N, C-alpha and C positions, 0 to 999 in steps of 0.2 A: 503493498500501499505507499502511496506517497504524503508525503507530511506534508498538513498543512499548514496556511500563517504566511505571515509578511517579511519571514529570513531567509534571504533570499544571498547567494553564493556570489563574493565582488571577487576582482582581480583590482590588486594595489603595483603600478607601476615607478619607479623612479624617473623622477624628473630632472636630476641632473644627470643626470650620466650620458644622456642624448651629447648633450652640449662640451662632454671633455674627448669624442671622440672613442673611447676606449669599448672591444668590443665587446658584446651580451646584453644584457638589462640584469636585474636585479627583480623578481619581480615576488608578491608573495597575494597567500588564494589567503581570504575569511569573511565573516557571514557577517551580515549587517541584519537591520528588522528595519526594516519601510516605511515601515509607519511614521514613528522616532526621531528616520533621518531619508527625510527622501531626496535632498542632492546629493551630492557626489563626498563620496570620503575624499581627509585630507589627513592623511597621518604621517608622524616622523617615523623611519624604521632605519633599521642597518643596511648600510652595503657592505656588500662583502669584497667587491672588486673595488671600491670606492676607498672601503677600508674605515667609515665613518656613519655618523649615523644623517639621512636622508629628509630631502622631502618626499611620498609617494603615494598617488594620486590613485583614484578609480579611471579604470576603464572600460571598454564597454567591449 
């Protein structure tokens, strides 16, 4: 049976990584409640390629 509710899976991608020109990307998969946060998420997460905390935004 499928799960019911407003919780959906989202992908977070690093915004600063593209500007550096280094290969690869930093992505995280998480869940959010669409009822509480209808807009796109923006979190600070660790980027292992850049070796520091960077801003990750939700992508579609």
